[in-house]
PyMOL Python script that loads the backbone (N, CA, C, O; Angstrom):
from pymol import cmd

cmd.read_pdbstr("""\
ATOM      1  N   UNK A   1      52.474  80.205 -77.241  1.00  0.00           N
ATOM      2  CA  UNK A   1      51.240  79.477 -77.308  1.00  0.00           C
ATOM      3  C   UNK A   1      51.396  78.294 -78.271  1.00  0.00           C
ATOM      4  O   UNK A   1      51.979  78.435 -79.346  1.00  0.00           O
ATOM      5  N   UNK A   2      50.884  77.156 -77.887  1.00  0.00           N
ATOM      6  CA  UNK A   2      50.956  75.957 -78.713  1.00  0.00           C
ATOM      7  C   UNK A   2      49.792  75.963 -79.702  1.00  0.00           C
ATOM      8  O   UNK A   2      48.640  76.165 -79.319  1.00  0.00           O
ATOM      9  N   UNK A   3      50.104  75.741 -80.964  1.00  0.00           N
ATOM     10  CA  UNK A   3      49.069  75.668 -81.987  1.00  0.00           C
ATOM     11  C   UNK A   3      48.573  74.228 -82.089  1.00  0.00           C
ATOM     12  O   UNK A   3      49.364  73.297 -82.241  1.00  0.00           O
ATOM     13  N   UNK A   4      47.273  74.059 -82.007  1.00  0.00           N
ATOM     14  CA  UNK A   4      46.680  72.731 -82.145  1.00  0.00           C
ATOM     15  C   UNK A   4      46.532  72.430 -83.630  1.00  0.00           C
ATOM     16  O   UNK A   4      46.052  73.257 -84.406  1.00  0.00           O
ATOM     17  N   UNK A   5      46.954  71.229 -84.005  1.00  0.00           N
ATOM     18  CA  UNK A   5      46.836  70.774 -85.392  1.00  0.00           C
ATOM     19  C   UNK A   5      45.792  69.656 -85.427  1.00  0.00           C
ATOM     20  O   UNK A   5      45.694  68.855 -84.497  1.00  0.00           O
ATOM     21  N   UNK A   6      45.029  69.614 -86.493  1.00  0.00           N
ATOM     22  CA  UNK A   6      43.894  68.696 -86.565  1.00  0.00           C
ATOM     23  C   UNK A   6      44.026  67.667 -87.684  1.00  0.00           C
ATOM     24  O   UNK A   6      44.631  67.909 -88.728  1.00  0.00           O
ATOM     25  N   UNK A   7      43.427  66.503 -87.410  1.00  0.00           N
ATOM     26  CA  UNK A   7      43.377  65.359 -88.329  1.00  0.00           C
ATOM     27  C   UNK A   7      41.896  65.024 -88.469  1.00  0.00           C
ATOM     28  O   UNK A   7      41.294  64.495 -87.534  1.00  0.00           O
ATOM     29  N   UNK A   8      41.302  65.322 -89.618  1.00  0.00           N
ATOM     30  CA  UNK A   8      39.875  65.114 -89.810  1.00  0.00           C
ATOM     31  C   UNK A   8      39.580  63.697 -90.273  1.00  0.00           C
ATOM     32  O   UNK A   8      40.118  63.221 -91.273  1.00  0.00           O
ATOM     33  N   UNK A   9      38.717  63.042 -89.527  1.00  0.00           N
ATOM     34  CA  UNK A   9      38.280  61.685 -89.835  1.00  0.00           C
ATOM     35  C   UNK A   9      37.483  61.678 -91.140  1.00  0.00           C
ATOM     36  O   UNK A   9      37.081  62.728 -91.641  1.00  0.00           O
ATOM     37  N   UNK A  10      37.265  60.494 -91.673  1.00  0.00           N
ATOM     38  CA  UNK A  10      36.564  60.334 -92.949  1.00  0.00           C
ATOM     39  C   UNK A  10      35.154  60.895 -92.933  1.00  0.00           C
ATOM     40  O   UNK A  10      34.626  61.277 -93.977  1.00  0.00           O
ATOM     41  N   UNK A  11      34.539  60.948 -91.760  1.00  0.00           N
ATOM     42  CA  UNK A  11      33.144  61.387 -91.681  1.00  0.00           C
ATOM     43  C   UNK A  11      32.981  62.905 -91.591  1.00  0.00           C
ATOM     44  O   UNK A  11      31.860  63.395 -91.455  1.00  0.00           O
ATOM     45  N   UNK A  12      34.068  63.643 -91.665  1.00  0.00           N
ATOM     46  CA  UNK A  12      34.010  65.100 -91.619  1.00  0.00           C
ATOM     47  C   UNK A  12      33.966  65.634 -93.062  1.00  0.00           C
ATOM     48  O   UNK A  12      34.798  65.271 -93.894  1.00  0.00           O
ATOM     49  N   UNK A  13      33.004  66.480 -93.335  1.00  0.00           N
ATOM     50  CA  UNK A  13      32.789  66.998 -94.696  1.00  0.00           C
ATOM     51  C   UNK A  13      33.989  67.805 -95.194  1.00  0.00           C
ATOM     52  O   UNK A  13      34.676  68.477 -94.425  1.00  0.00           O
ATOM     53  N   UNK A  14      34.214  67.716 -96.500  1.00  0.00           N
ATOM     54  CA  UNK A  14      35.301  68.479 -97.127  1.00  0.00           C
ATOM     55  C   UNK A  14      35.109  69.979 -96.924  1.00  0.00           C
ATOM     56  O   UNK A  14      36.083  70.726 -96.844  1.00  0.00           O
ATOM     57  N   UNK A  15      33.859  70.418 -96.841  1.00  0.00           N
ATOM     58  CA  UNK A  15      33.595  71.846 -96.635  1.00  0.00           C
ATOM     59  C   UNK A  15      34.146  72.317 -95.290  1.00  0.00           C
ATOM     60  O   UNK A  15      34.588  73.459 -95.166  1.00  0.00           O
ATOM     61  N   UNK A  16      34.121  71.449 -94.292  1.00  0.00           N
ATOM     62  CA  UNK A  16      34.695  71.782 -92.982  1.00  0.00           C
ATOM     63  C   UNK A  16      36.207  71.924 -93.111  1.00  0.00           C
ATOM     64  O   UNK A  16      36.791  72.877 -92.595  1.00  0.00           O
ATOM     65  N   UNK A  17      36.835  70.983 -93.795  1.00  0.00           N
ATOM     66  CA  UNK A  17      38.277  71.032 -94.030  1.00  0.00           C
ATOM     67  C   UNK A  17      38.658  72.337 -94.727  1.00  0.00           C
ATOM     68  O   UNK A  17      39.585  73.030 -94.306  1.00  0.00           O
ATOM     69  N   UNK A  18      37.937  72.662 -95.792  1.00  0.00           N
ATOM     70  CA  UNK A  18      38.236  73.885 -96.547  1.00  0.00           C
ATOM     71  C   UNK A  18      38.038  75.131 -95.692  1.00  0.00           C
ATOM     72  O   UNK A  18      38.841  76.062 -95.751  1.00  0.00           O
ATOM     73  N   UNK A  19      36.964  75.148 -94.893  1.00  0.00           N
ATOM     74  CA  UNK A  19      36.696  76.295 -94.036  1.00  0.00           C
ATOM     75  C   UNK A  19      37.769  76.500 -92.985  1.00  0.00           C
ATOM     76  O   UNK A  19      38.195  77.629 -92.740  1.00  0.00           O
ATOM     77  N   UNK A  20      38.210  75.415 -92.362  1.00  0.00           N
ATOM     78  CA  UNK A  20      39.278  75.516 -91.365  1.00  0.00           C
ATOM     79  C   UNK A  20      40.569  76.016 -91.996  1.00  0.00           C
ATOM     80  O   UNK A  20      41.265  76.857 -91.426  1.00  0.00           O
ATOM     81  N   UNK A  21      40.878  75.501 -93.159  1.00  0.00           N
ATOM     82  CA  UNK A  21      42.096  75.935 -93.851  1.00  0.00           C
ATOM     83  C   UNK A  21      42.025  77.414 -94.241  1.00  0.00           C
ATOM     84  O   UNK A  21      43.017  78.136 -94.147  1.00  0.00           O
ATOM     85  N   UNK A  22      40.850  77.852 -94.676  1.00  0.00           N
ATOM     86  CA  UNK A  22      40.686  79.277 -95.011  1.00  0.00           C
ATOM     87  C   UNK A  22      40.952  80.162 -93.799  1.00  0.00           C
ATOM     88  O   UNK A  22      41.422  81.292 -93.941  1.00  0.00           O
ATOM     89  N   UNK A  23      40.654  79.653 -92.619  1.00  0.00           N
ATOM     90  CA  UNK A  23      40.892  80.402 -91.376  1.00  0.00           C
ATOM     91  C   UNK A  23      42.338  80.279 -90.903  1.00  0.00           C
ATOM     92  O   UNK A  23      42.710  80.849 -89.877  1.00  0.00           O
ATOM     93  N   UNK A  24      43.155  79.531 -91.654  1.00  0.00           N
ATOM     94  CA  UNK A  24      44.560  79.375 -91.298  1.00  0.00           C
ATOM     95  C   UNK A  24      44.826  78.309 -90.251  1.00  0.00           C
ATOM     96  O   UNK A  24      45.898  78.284 -89.647  1.00  0.00           O
ATOM     97  N   UNK A  25      43.856  77.427 -90.032  1.00  0.00           N
ATOM     98  CA  UNK A  25      44.004  76.358 -89.045  1.00  0.00           C
ATOM     99  C   UNK A  25      44.669  75.160 -89.710  1.00  0.00           C
ATOM    100  O   UNK A  25      44.227  74.698 -90.762  1.00  0.00           O
ATOM    101  N   UNK A  26      45.727  74.664 -89.093  1.00  0.00           N
ATOM    102  CA  UNK A  26      46.517  73.550 -89.635  1.00  0.00           C
ATOM    103  C   UNK A  26      45.701  72.266 -89.552  1.00  0.00           C
ATOM    104  O   UNK A  26      45.535  71.686 -88.480  1.00  0.00           O
ATOM    105  N   UNK A  27      45.199  71.838 -90.697  1.00  0.00           N
ATOM    106  CA  UNK A  27      44.272  70.711 -90.766  1.00  0.00           C
ATOM    107  C   UNK A  27      44.630  69.801 -91.928  1.00  0.00           C
ATOM    108  O   UNK A  27      44.951  70.268 -93.021  1.00  0.00           O
ATOM    109  N   UNK A  28      44.572  68.480 -91.681  1.00  0.00           N
ATOM    110  CA  UNK A  28      44.710  67.491 -92.756  1.00  0.00           C
ATOM    111  C   UNK A  28      43.526  66.537 -92.676  1.00  0.00           C
ATOM    112  O   UNK A  28      42.905  66.373 -91.626  1.00  0.00           O
ATOM    113  N   UNK A  29      43.231  65.917 -93.803  1.00  0.00           N
ATOM    114  CA  UNK A  29      42.187  64.892 -93.841  1.00  0.00           C
ATOM    115  C   UNK A  29      42.853  63.529 -93.986  1.00  0.00           C
ATOM    116  O   UNK A  29      44.040  63.431 -94.298  1.00  0.00           O
ATOM    117  N   UNK A  30      42.076  62.492 -93.757  1.00  0.00           N
ATOM    118  CA  UNK A  30      42.616  61.138 -93.922  1.00  0.00           C
ATOM    119  C   UNK A  30      43.074  60.917 -95.365  1.00  0.00           C
ATOM    120  O   UNK A  30      44.032  60.184 -95.610  1.00  0.00           O
ATOM    121  N   UNK A  31      42.395  61.547 -96.308  1.00  0.00           N
ATOM    122  CA  UNK A  31      42.789  61.429 -97.716  1.00  0.00           C
ATOM    123  C   UNK A  31      44.145  62.080 -97.951  1.00  0.00           C
ATOM    124  O   UNK A  31      44.980  61.539 -98.676  1.00  0.00           O
ATOM    125  N   UNK A  32      44.366  63.247 -97.335  1.00  0.00           N
ATOM    126  CA  UNK A  32      45.643  63.957 -97.489  1.00  0.00           C
ATOM    127  C   UNK A  32      46.836  63.100 -97.097  1.00  0.00           C
ATOM    128  O   UNK A  32      47.901  63.190 -97.707  1.00  0.00           O
ATOM    129  N   UNK A  33      46.654  62.269 -96.078  1.00  0.00           N
ATOM    130  CA  UNK A  33      47.779  61.489 -95.542  1.00  0.00           C
ATOM    131  C   UNK A  33      47.721  60.019 -95.949  1.00  0.00           C
ATOM    132  O   UNK A  33      48.419  59.183 -95.375  1.00  0.00           O
ATOM    133  N   UNK A  34      46.877  59.704 -96.952  1.00  0.00           N
ATOM    134  CA  UNK A  34      46.823  58.345 -97.492  1.00  0.00           C
ATOM    135  C   UNK A  34      46.244  57.309 -96.546  1.00  0.00           C
ATOM    136  O   UNK A  34      46.661  56.151 -96.562  1.00  0.00           O
ATOM    137  N   UNK A  35      45.275  57.717 -95.713  1.00  0.00           N
ATOM    138  CA  UNK A  35      44.734  56.807 -94.709  1.00  0.00           C
ATOM    139  C   UNK A  35      43.254  56.478 -94.916  1.00  0.00           C
ATOM    140  O   UNK A  35      42.615  55.924 -94.021  1.00  0.00           O
ATOM    141  N   UNK A  36      42.716  56.805 -96.062  1.00  0.00           N
ATOM    142  CA  UNK A  36      41.297  56.524 -96.316  1.00  0.00           C
ATOM    143  C   UNK A  36      41.039  55.029 -96.171  1.00  0.00           C
ATOM    144  O   UNK A  36      41.837  54.215 -96.634  1.00  0.00           O
ATOM    145  N   UNK A  37      39.955  54.671 -95.546  1.00  0.00           N
ATOM    146  CA  UNK A  37      39.482  53.292 -95.299  1.00  0.00           C
ATOM    147  C   UNK A  37      40.309  52.518 -94.273  1.00  0.00           C
ATOM    148  O   UNK A  37      40.101  51.315 -94.112  1.00  0.00           O
ATOM    149  N   UNK A  38      41.230  53.164 -93.584  1.00  0.00           N
ATOM    150  CA  UNK A  38      42.011  52.477 -92.551  1.00  0.00           C
ATOM    151  C   UNK A  38      41.179  52.336 -91.280  1.00  0.00           C
ATOM    152  O   UNK A  38      40.142  52.983 -91.134  1.00  0.00           O
ATOM    153  N   UNK A  39      41.635  51.494 -90.372  1.00  0.00           N
ATOM    154  CA  UNK A  39      40.911  51.260 -89.121  1.00  0.00           C
ATOM    155  C   UNK A  39      41.063  52.454 -88.173  1.00  0.00           C
ATOM    156  O   UNK A  39      41.960  53.282 -88.330  1.00  0.00           O
ATOM    157  N   UNK A  40      40.173  52.517 -87.197  1.00  0.00           N
ATOM    158  CA  UNK A  40      40.233  53.598 -86.209  1.00  0.00           C
ATOM    159  C   UNK A  40      41.559  53.614 -85.466  1.00  0.00           C
ATOM    160  O   UNK A  40      42.123  54.682 -85.228  1.00  0.00           O
ATOM    161  N   UNK A  41      42.057  52.455 -85.101  1.00  0.00           N
ATOM    162  CA  UNK A  41      43.332  52.395 -84.374  1.00  0.00           C
ATOM    163  C   UNK A  41      44.476  52.899 -85.260  1.00  0.00           C
ATOM    164  O   UNK A  41      45.398  53.554 -84.773  1.00  0.00           O
ATOM    165  N   UNK A  42      44.414  52.594 -86.560  1.00  0.00           N
ATOM    166  CA  UNK A  42      45.437  53.106 -87.486  1.00  0.00           C
ATOM    167  C   UNK A  42      45.364  54.627 -87.591  1.00  0.00           C
ATOM    168  O   UNK A  42      46.391  55.297 -87.703  1.00  0.00           O
ATOM    169  N   UNK A  43      44.147  55.167 -87.554  1.00  0.00           N
ATOM    170  CA  UNK A  43      43.986  56.628 -87.574  1.00  0.00           C
ATOM    171  C   UNK A  43      44.569  57.256 -86.307  1.00  0.00           C
ATOM    172  O   UNK A  43      45.251  58.279 -86.376  1.00  0.00           O
ATOM    173  N   UNK A  44      44.305  56.655 -85.176  1.00  0.00           N
ATOM    174  CA  UNK A  44      44.860  57.181 -83.917  1.00  0.00           C
ATOM    175  C   UNK A  44      46.380  57.166 -83.971  1.00  0.00           C
ATOM    176  O   UNK A  44      47.029  58.136 -83.580  1.00  0.00           O
ATOM    177  N   UNK A  45      46.941  56.078 -84.451  1.00  0.00           N
ATOM    178  CA  UNK A  45      48.405  55.978 -84.535  1.00  0.00           C
ATOM    179  C   UNK A  45      48.982  57.031 -85.475  1.00  0.00           C
ATOM    180  O   UNK A  45      50.004  57.645 -85.169  1.00  0.00           O
ATOM    181  N   UNK A  46      48.330  57.240 -86.618  1.00  0.00           N
ATOM    182  CA  UNK A  46      48.817  58.224 -87.588  1.00  0.00           C
ATOM    183  C   UNK A  46      48.699  59.641 -87.033  1.00  0.00           C
ATOM    184  O   UNK A  46      49.625  60.442 -87.166  1.00  0.00           O
ATOM    185  N   UNK A  47      47.574  59.945 -86.421  1.00  0.00           N
ATOM    186  CA  UNK A  47      47.391  61.278 -85.837  1.00  0.00           C
ATOM    187  C   UNK A  47      48.403  61.520 -84.721  1.00  0.00           C
ATOM    188  O   UNK A  47      48.931  62.625 -84.599  1.00  0.00           O
ATOM    189  N   UNK A  48      48.677  60.521 -83.918  1.00  0.00           N
ATOM    190  CA  UNK A  48      49.677  60.642 -82.849  1.00  0.00           C
ATOM    191  C   UNK A  48      51.056  60.883 -83.452  1.00  0.00           C
ATOM    192  O   UNK A  48      51.798  61.752 -82.994  1.00  0.00           O
ATOM    193  N   UNK A  49      51.392  60.117 -84.470  1.00  0.00           N
ATOM    194  CA  UNK A  49      52.675  60.281 -85.164  1.00  0.00           C
ATOM    195  C   UNK A  49      52.829  61.708 -85.705  1.00  0.00           C
ATOM    196  O   UNK A  49      53.919  62.280 -85.671  1.00  0.00           O
ATOM    197  N   UNK A  50      51.728  62.272 -86.201  1.00  0.00           N
ATOM    198  CA  UNK A  50      51.749  63.612 -86.772  1.00  0.00           C
ATOM    199  C   UNK A  50      51.526  64.711 -85.727  1.00  0.00           C
ATOM    200  O   UNK A  50      51.628  65.898 -86.036  1.00  0.00           O
ATOM    201  N   UNK A  51      51.220  64.305 -84.486  1.00  0.00           N
ATOM    202  CA  UNK A  51      50.966  65.283 -83.427  1.00  0.00           C
ATOM    203  C   UNK A  51      49.673  66.053 -83.637  1.00  0.00           C
ATOM    204  O   UNK A  51      49.610  67.258 -83.393  1.00  0.00           O
ATOM    205  N   UNK A  52      48.637  65.346 -84.094  1.00  0.00           N
ATOM    206  CA  UNK A  52      47.364  65.990 -84.434  1.00  0.00           C
ATOM    207  C   UNK A  52      46.198  65.425 -83.632  1.00  0.00           C
ATOM    208  O   UNK A  52      46.168  64.242 -83.292  1.00  0.00           O
ATOM    209  N   UNK A  53      45.251  66.287 -83.343  1.00  0.00           N
ATOM    210  CA  UNK A  53      44.012  65.917 -82.667  1.00  0.00           C
ATOM    211  C   UNK A  53      43.035  65.388 -83.717  1.00  0.00           C
ATOM    212  O   UNK A  53      42.840  66.013 -84.760  1.00  0.00           O
ATOM    213  N   UNK A  54      42.432  64.248 -83.440  1.00  0.00           N
ATOM    214  CA  UNK A  54      41.441  63.677 -84.357  1.00  0.00           C
ATOM    215  C   UNK A  54      40.109  64.393 -84.157  1.00  0.00           C
ATOM    216  O   UNK A  54      39.644  64.555 -83.029  1.00  0.00           O
ATOM    217  N   UNK A  55      39.499  64.820 -85.264  1.00  0.00           N
ATOM    218  CA  UNK A  55      38.174  65.427 -85.253  1.00  0.00           C
ATOM    219  C   UNK A  55      37.228  64.409 -85.871  1.00  0.00           C
ATOM    220  O   UNK A  55      37.447  63.965 -86.998  1.00  0.00           O
ATOM    221  N   UNK A  56      36.170  64.033 -85.141  1.00  0.00           N
ATOM    222  CA  UNK A  56      35.337  62.924 -85.588  1.00  0.00           C
ATOM    223  C   UNK A  56      33.919  62.990 -85.031  1.00  0.00           C
ATOM    224  O   UNK A  56      33.660  63.645 -84.022  1.00  0.00           O
ATOM    225  N   UNK A  57      33.011  62.297 -85.712  1.00  0.00           N
ATOM    226  CA  UNK A  57      31.660  62.022 -85.217  1.00  0.00           C
ATOM    227  C   UNK A  57      31.570  60.579 -84.720  1.00  0.00           C
ATOM    228  O   UNK A  57      30.540  60.184 -84.174  1.00  0.00           O
ATOM    229  N   UNK A  58      32.620  59.793 -84.898  1.00  0.00           N
ATOM    230  CA  UNK A  58      32.646  58.351 -84.636  1.00  0.00           C
ATOM    231  C   UNK A  58      32.956  58.072 -83.159  1.00  0.00           C
ATOM    232  O   UNK A  58      34.076  58.293 -82.699  1.00  0.00           O
ATOM    233  N   UNK A  59      31.954  57.587 -82.428  1.00  0.00           N
ATOM    234  CA  UNK A  59      32.170  57.354 -80.998  1.00  0.00           C
ATOM    235  C   UNK A  59      33.074  56.159 -80.702  1.00  0.00           C
ATOM    236  O   UNK A  59      33.412  55.922 -79.543  1.00  0.00           O
ATOM    237  N   UNK A  60      33.471  55.404 -81.722  1.00  0.00           N
ATOM    238  CA  UNK A  60      34.436  54.323 -81.509  1.00  0.00           C
ATOM    239  C   UNK A  60      35.770  54.883 -81.004  1.00  0.00           C
ATOM    240  O   UNK A  60      36.500  54.192 -80.293  1.00  0.00           O
ATOM    241  N   UNK A  61      36.091  56.131 -81.366  1.00  0.00           N
ATOM    242  CA  UNK A  61      37.325  56.742 -80.873  1.00  0.00           C
ATOM    243  C   UNK A  61      37.240  56.985 -79.363  1.00  0.00           C
ATOM    244  O   UNK A  61      38.250  56.905 -78.664  1.00  0.00           O
ATOM    245  N   UNK A  62      36.045  57.280 -78.866  1.00  0.00           N
ATOM    246  CA  UNK A  62      35.870  57.453 -77.421  1.00  0.00           C
ATOM    247  C   UNK A  62      36.062  56.128 -76.695  1.00  0.00           C
ATOM    248  O   UNK A  62      36.617  56.085 -75.597  1.00  0.00           O
ATOM    249  N   UNK A  63      35.604  55.057 -77.313  1.00  0.00           N
ATOM    250  CA  UNK A  63      35.791  53.723 -76.733  1.00  0.00           C
ATOM    251  C   UNK A  63      37.280  53.384 -76.659  1.00  0.00           C
ATOM    252  O   UNK A  63      37.749  52.852 -75.653  1.00  0.00           O
ATOM    253  N   UNK A  64      38.018  53.691 -77.720  1.00  0.00           N
ATOM    254  CA  UNK A  64      39.461  53.435 -77.724  1.00  0.00           C
ATOM    255  C   UNK A  64      40.147  54.273 -76.640  1.00  0.00           C
ATOM    256  O   UNK A  64      41.066  53.795 -75.974  1.00  0.00           O
ATOM    257  N   UNK A  65      39.711  55.496 -76.467  1.00  0.00           N
ATOM    258  CA  UNK A  65      40.245  56.338 -75.402  1.00  0.00           C
ATOM    259  C   UNK A  65      40.004  55.691 -74.039  1.00  0.00           C
ATOM    260  O   UNK A  65      40.908  55.630 -73.205  1.00  0.00           O
ATOM    261  N   UNK A  66      38.788  55.211 -73.821  1.00  0.00           N
ATOM    262  CA  UNK A  66      38.443  54.583 -72.541  1.00  0.00           C
ATOM    263  C   UNK A  66      39.211  53.291 -72.298  1.00  0.00           C
ATOM    264  O   UNK A  66      39.381  52.869 -71.154  1.00  0.00           O
ATOM    265  N   UNK A  67      39.670  52.666 -73.369  1.00  0.00           N
ATOM    266  CA  UNK A  67      40.489  51.451 -73.254  1.00  0.00           C
ATOM    267  C   UNK A  67      41.951  51.782 -72.982  1.00  0.00           C
ATOM    268  O   UNK A  67      42.767  50.884 -72.775  1.00  0.00           O
ATOM    269  N   UNK A  68      42.284  53.075 -72.984  1.00  0.00           N
ATOM    270  CA  UNK A  68      43.643  53.486 -72.663  1.00  0.00           C
ATOM    271  C   UNK A  68      44.571  53.652 -73.851  1.00  0.00           C
ATOM    272  O   UNK A  68      45.783  53.773 -73.676  1.00  0.00           O
ATOM    273  N   UNK A  69      44.020  53.659 -75.057  1.00  0.00           N
ATOM    274  CA  UNK A  69      44.846  53.844 -76.249  1.00  0.00           C
ATOM    275  C   UNK A  69      45.430  55.264 -76.222  1.00  0.00           C
ATOM    276  O   UNK A  69      44.706  56.236 -76.013  1.00  0.00           O
ATOM    277  N   UNK A  70      46.729  55.368 -76.434  1.00  0.00           N
ATOM    278  CA  UNK A  70      47.412  56.660 -76.435  1.00  0.00           C
ATOM    279  C   UNK A  70      47.082  57.427 -77.714  1.00  0.00           C
ATOM    280  O   UNK A  70      47.074  56.862 -78.807  1.00  0.00           O
ATOM    281  N   UNK A  71      46.812  58.718 -77.558  1.00  0.00           N
ATOM    282  CA  UNK A  71      46.493  59.559 -78.710  1.00  0.00           C
ATOM    283  C   UNK A  71      46.906  60.996 -78.408  1.00  0.00           C
ATOM    284  O   UNK A  71      47.238  61.334 -77.271  1.00  0.00           O
ATOM    285  N   UNK A  72      46.881  61.837 -79.442  1.00  0.00           N
ATOM    286  CA  UNK A  72      47.252  63.247 -79.287  1.00  0.00           C
ATOM    287  C   UNK A  72      46.047  64.109 -78.938  1.00  0.00           C
ATOM    288  O   UNK A  72      46.196  65.305 -78.690  1.00  0.00           O
ATOM    289  N   UNK A  73      44.877  63.528 -78.917  1.00  0.00           N
ATOM    290  CA  UNK A  73      43.641  64.233 -78.586  1.00  0.00           C
ATOM    291  C   UNK A  73      42.522  63.802 -79.504  1.00  0.00           C
ATOM    292  O   UNK A  73      42.746  63.412 -80.650  1.00  0.00           O
ATOM    293  N   UNK A  74      41.304  63.880 -78.975  1.00  0.00           N
ATOM    294  CA  UNK A  74      40.123  63.525 -79.762  1.00  0.00           C
ATOM    295  C   UNK A  74      39.093  64.625 -79.568  1.00  0.00           C
ATOM    296  O   UNK A  74      38.684  64.904 -78.442  1.00  0.00           O
ATOM    297  N   UNK A  75      38.675  65.247 -80.656  1.00  0.00           N
ATOM    298  CA  UNK A  75      37.600  66.227 -80.638  1.00  0.00           C
ATOM    299  C   UNK A  75      36.379  65.517 -81.209  1.00  0.00           C
ATOM    300  O   UNK A  75      36.273  65.325 -82.420  1.00  0.00           O
ATOM    301  N   UNK A  76      35.471  65.135 -80.341  1.00  0.00           N
ATOM    302  CA  UNK A  76      34.293  64.361 -80.739  1.00  0.00           C
ATOM    303  C   UNK A  76      33.084  65.273 -80.818  1.00  0.00           C
ATOM    304  O   UNK A  76      32.799  66.034 -79.893  1.00  0.00           O
ATOM    305  N   UNK A  77      32.382  65.189 -81.930  1.00  0.00           N
ATOM    306  CA  UNK A  77      31.159  65.948 -82.126  1.00  0.00           C
ATOM    307  C   UNK A  77      30.018  64.977 -82.355  1.00  0.00           C
ATOM    308  O   UNK A  77      30.118  64.070 -83.181  1.00  0.00           O
ATOM    309  N   UNK A  78      28.936  65.168 -81.621  1.00  0.00           N
ATOM    310  CA  UNK A  78      27.784  64.295 -81.769  1.00  0.00           C
ATOM    311  C   UNK A  78      27.015  64.697 -83.010  1.00  0.00           C
ATOM    312  O   UNK A  78      26.661  65.864 -83.178  1.00  0.00           O
ATOM    313  N   UNK A  79      26.756  63.731 -83.882  1.00  0.00           N
ATOM    314  CA  UNK A  79      26.009  63.969 -85.111  1.00  0.00           C
ATOM    315  C   UNK A  79      24.548  64.220 -84.740  1.00  0.00           C
ATOM    316  O   UNK A  79      23.950  63.466 -83.974  1.00  0.00           O
ATOM    317  N   UNK A  80      23.992  65.283 -85.292  1.00  0.00           N
ATOM    318  CA  UNK A  80      22.598  65.602 -84.940  1.00  0.00           C
ATOM    319  C   UNK A  80      21.613  65.118 -85.972  1.00  0.00           C
ATOM    320  O   UNK A  80      20.408  65.313 -85.814  1.00  0.00           O
TER     321      UNK A  80
END
""", "prot")
cmd.dss("prot")
cmd.show_as("cartoon", "prot")
cmd.util.cbc("prot")
cmd.orient("prot")
């Protein structure tokens, strides 16, 4: 079975990161990888390089997907 690894966007709370890690889920934040304040396309490139799915509330990542930008996956959650 392939383990999915996650890359949490800047808009994901630290409590989510900590909770996922407590469950043993391989997760990094943009801060962990030195990408804070970088552009969305830079985040996609970094997550792809690391083989990680981006977790985000930012629908700009969906727009990049629709434009054909290559990525390792996008887990989009609508902010309520």
